[in-house]
N, CA, C and O of each residue as an XYZ file, in Angstrom:
320
protein
N     114.923    122.174     85.247
C     115.801    123.313     85.837
C     116.933    122.568     86.289
O     117.755    123.231     86.923
N     117.165    121.435     86.132
C     118.234    120.274     86.112
C     118.662    120.209     87.924
O     119.752    119.811     88.334
N     117.878    120.546     88.538
C     117.976    119.950     90.020
C     117.513    118.736     90.220
O     116.555    118.460     90.941
N     118.221    117.917     89.548
C     117.763    116.429     89.816
C     117.790    115.776     91.310
O     117.125    114.792     91.634
N     118.469    116.326     91.964
C     118.141    115.939     93.411
C     117.185    115.926     94.033
O     116.550    115.027     94.584
N     117.003    117.572     93.898
C     115.798    117.989     94.418
C     114.352    117.278     93.668
O     113.473    116.761     94.357
N     114.298    117.335     92.515
C     113.444    116.444     91.768
C     113.099    114.802     92.232
O     112.040    114.183     92.132
N     114.401    114.378     92.763
C     114.085    112.566     92.986
C     113.102    112.999     94.266
O     111.953    112.561     94.311
N     113.575    113.807     95.208
C     112.884    113.910     96.294
C     111.515    114.302     96.362
O     110.644    113.807     97.077
N     111.432    115.046     95.717
C     110.001    115.801     95.238
C     109.255    114.305     94.701
O     108.352    113.776     95.349
N     109.795    113.739     93.419
C     108.603    112.644     93.169
C     108.647    111.271     94.139
O     107.765    110.417     94.052
N     109.469    111.189     94.818
C     109.620    110.391     95.823
C     108.418    110.750     97.167
O     107.636    109.936     97.657
N     108.520    111.674     97.405
C     107.454    112.154     98.067
C     105.822    111.848     97.612
O     104.855    111.391     98.221
N     106.062    112.393     96.081
C     104.711    112.508     95.671
C     104.289    111.153     95.204
O     103.169    111.133     94.693
N     104.943    109.987     95.262
C     104.837    108.718     95.073
C     104.330    108.028     96.450
O     103.447    107.175     96.542
N     104.826    108.398     97.131
C     104.358    107.950     98.663
C     103.214    108.588     99.480
O     102.767    108.056    100.496
N     102.829    109.589     99.051
C     101.693    110.953     99.303
C     100.620    110.113     98.483
O      99.514    110.062     99.021
N     100.759    109.454     97.285
C      99.824    108.837     96.617
C      99.698    107.187     96.511
O      99.482    106.412     95.579
N      99.972    107.016     98.119
C     100.055    105.543     98.535
C     100.603    104.582     97.229
O     100.116    103.480     96.977
N     101.228    104.938     96.788
C     101.885    104.078     95.720
C     101.014    103.788     94.520
O     101.462    103.043     93.648
N      99.966    104.244     94.417
C      98.874    104.416     93.409
C      99.307    104.858     92.197
O      98.762    104.629     91.117
N     100.090    105.363     92.347
C     100.530    106.006     90.456
C     101.987    105.703     90.724
O     102.505    105.859     91.830
N     102.655    105.236     89.587
C     103.856    104.516     89.364
C     104.712    105.570     88.590
O     105.937    105.469     88.525
N     103.973    106.635     87.978
C     104.539    108.065     87.165
C     105.796    108.550     88.067
O     106.938    108.612     87.613
N     105.448    108.886     89.402
C     106.577    109.800     90.019
C     107.826    109.037     89.834
O     108.856    109.575     89.426
N     107.714    107.415     90.221
C     109.060    106.658     90.301
C     109.966    106.493     88.653
O     111.145    106.227     88.418
N     108.825    106.780     87.760
C     109.570    106.716     86.288
C     110.294    107.833     86.354
O     111.510    107.750     86.184
N     109.632    109.185     86.634
C     110.405    110.229     86.218
C     111.742    110.631     87.701
O     112.600    111.513     87.664
N     111.500    109.740     88.732
C     112.499    109.792     89.593
C     113.921    108.963     88.896
O     115.068    109.390     89.027
N     113.577    107.802     88.202
C     114.474    107.202     87.708
C     115.159    107.732     86.426
O     116.288    107.285     86.221
N     114.739    108.472     85.675
C     114.916    109.553     84.615
C     115.824    110.436     85.379
O     116.965    110.466     84.919
N     115.633    111.097     86.333
C     116.582    111.982     86.778
C     117.986    111.202     87.532
O     119.110    111.698     87.459
N     117.769    110.253     88.060
C     119.022    109.377     88.364
C     119.876    108.781     87.060
O     121.057    108.437     87.081
N     119.136    108.757     86.131
C     119.849    108.542     84.803
C     120.540    109.901     84.341
O     121.545    109.926     83.631
N     119.928    110.950     84.794
C     120.729    112.264     84.176
C     122.038    112.513     85.192
O     123.012    113.194     84.870
N     121.887    111.876     86.399
C     122.909    111.989     87.366
C     124.063    111.136     87.250
O     125.117    111.475     87.788
N     123.963    110.011     86.571
C     124.668    109.175     86.447
C     124.775    107.947     87.418
O     125.827    107.324     87.563
N     123.742    107.680     87.995
C     123.453    107.003     88.749
C     122.435    105.671     88.427
O     121.245    105.578     88.727
N     123.306    104.648     87.702
C     122.608    103.737     87.059
C     121.675    102.771     87.747
O     120.554    102.368     87.438
N     122.508    102.505     88.825
C     121.948    101.340     89.892
C     120.557    101.767     90.292
O     119.538    101.081     90.220
N     120.694    103.217     90.796
C     119.215    103.838     91.509
C     118.493    103.830     90.220
O     117.394    103.274     90.221
N     118.816    104.222     89.395
C     117.830    104.621     88.003
C     116.913    102.991     87.937
O     115.696    102.805     87.968
N     118.066    101.970     87.838
C     117.588    100.751     87.617
C     116.265    100.050     88.811
O     115.259     99.360     88.643
N     116.816    100.558     89.791
C     115.828    100.168     91.041
C     114.572    100.661     90.721
O     113.688     99.810     90.619
N     114.161    102.245     90.468
C     113.407    103.043     90.135
C     112.360    102.474     89.211
O     111.169    102.254     89.436
N     113.119    102.275     88.055
C     112.254    101.556     86.748
C     111.574    100.047     87.386
O     110.392     99.715     87.294
N     112.624     99.310     88.010
C     111.733     98.166     88.445
C     110.732     98.326     89.237
O     109.719     97.631     89.157
N     110.913     99.343     90.170
C     109.707     99.746     91.121
C     108.546    100.206     90.150
O     107.447     99.656     90.206
N     108.795    101.154     89.324
C     107.866    101.283     88.516
C     107.021    100.269     87.938
O     105.794    100.285     88.036
N     107.783     99.261     87.249
C     106.964     98.246     86.624
C     106.219     97.510     87.985
O     104.990     97.481     88.038
N     106.847     97.066     88.808
C     106.065     96.377     90.125
C     104.700     96.997     90.746
O     103.831     96.308     91.279
N     104.637     98.724     90.560
C     103.479     99.274     90.977
C     102.739     99.160     89.909
O     101.591     99.232     90.349
N     102.680     99.017     88.698
C     101.891     99.007     87.783
C     100.827     98.381     87.521
O     101.139     97.342     86.940
N      99.459     98.489     87.676
C      98.706     97.685     87.814
C      97.862     97.292     86.305
O      97.482     98.153     85.510
N      97.667     95.760     86.117
C      97.313     95.064     84.748
C      95.868     95.944     84.277
O      94.938     96.386     84.953
N      96.053     95.961     83.321
C      94.574     96.636     82.683
C      94.642     97.960     82.961
O      93.857     98.515     82.192
N      95.139     98.703     83.616
C      95.278    100.239     83.671
C      96.016    100.688     82.490
O      97.162    100.348     82.198
N      95.162    101.582     81.754
C      95.824    101.852     80.274
C      97.027    102.773     80.672
O      98.026    102.657     79.962
N      97.087    103.832     81.892
C      97.834    104.819     81.926
C      98.988    104.209     82.442
O     100.105    104.489     82.005
N      98.750    103.193     83.564
C      99.938    102.356     83.915
C     100.472    101.672     82.785
O     101.686    101.834     82.659
N      99.958    101.001     81.979
C     100.585     99.901     80.925
C     101.545    100.916     79.737
O     102.442    100.422     79.054
N     101.188    102.238     79.675
C     102.260    103.159     79.194
C     103.252    103.630     79.884
O     104.326    103.850     79.324
N     103.059    103.885     81.312
C     104.321    104.023     82.026
C     105.086    102.525     82.293
O     106.219    102.552     82.774
N     104.613    101.554     82.057
C     105.227    100.162     82.305
C     106.177    100.204     80.870
O     107.401    100.106     80.960
N     105.747    100.302     80.029
C     106.462    100.455     78.552
C     107.565    101.312     78.876
O     108.682    100.816     79.029
N     107.381    102.487     78.992
C     108.396    103.336     79.230
C     109.500    102.954     80.296
O     110.706    103.099     80.095
N     109.061    102.557     81.205
C     110.085    101.907     82.297
C     110.756    100.973     81.574
O     111.973    101.117     81.464
N     110.223    100.044     81.058
C     110.721     98.526     80.411
C     111.872     99.468     79.375
O     113.075     99.263     79.534
N     111.397    100.487     78.334
C     112.287    100.922     77.558
C     113.691    101.635     78.424
O     114.850    101.409     78.075
N     113.398    102.329     79.343
C     114.517    102.910     80.137
C     115.679    101.941     80.712
O     116.895    102.132     80.742
N     114.937    100.873     81.145
C     115.820     99.505     81.653
C     116.483     98.747     80.451
O     117.354     97.924     80.735
N     116.151     98.948     79.119
C     116.670     98.428     78.010
C     117.684     99.455     77.692
O     118.573     99.108     76.914
N     117.704    100.600     78.135
C     118.774    101.666     77.676
C     119.900    101.327     78.475
O     121.064    101.166     78.108
N     119.446    101.246     79.529
C     120.243    100.956     80.999
C     121.482     99.896     80.633
O     122.696    100.070     80.740
N     120.568     98.475     80.058
C     121.375     97.415     79.938
C     122.259     97.582     78.722
O     122.977     96.647     78.367
N     122.237     98.945     77.948
C     122.712     98.911     76.608
C     122.260     98.283     75.558
O     122.896     98.139     74.513
N     120.887     97.783     75.822
C     120.390     97.480     74.490
C     119.770     97.975     73.409
O     119.451     97.417     72.359
N     119.558     99.692     73.974
C     119.117    100.404     72.909
C     120.070    102.038     73.123
O     120.141    102.704     74.156
N     120.576    102.274     72.052
C     121.239    103.449     72.091
C     120.275    104.903     72.356
O     119.300    105.030     71.616
N     120.470    105.710     73.127
C     120.144    106.894     73.726
C     119.951    107.665     72.791
O     119.635    108.835     73.010
């Protein structure tokens, strides 16, 4: 729906409601920040995503890989 600011708020609430046990909402918030052109907030969201991922959790491993890829895009290492 391209309501990125509203989506960010919803993702942040979802992440907190889940007691920070699911890093996925923070990944999606980072993507929304990128869509808004807020690269620094996106970077923080992706770094937070990585930090919340639990080693050995397959779903978290996939989320972490995606967050790493988004960080690389932000650093200019990969073309979008």
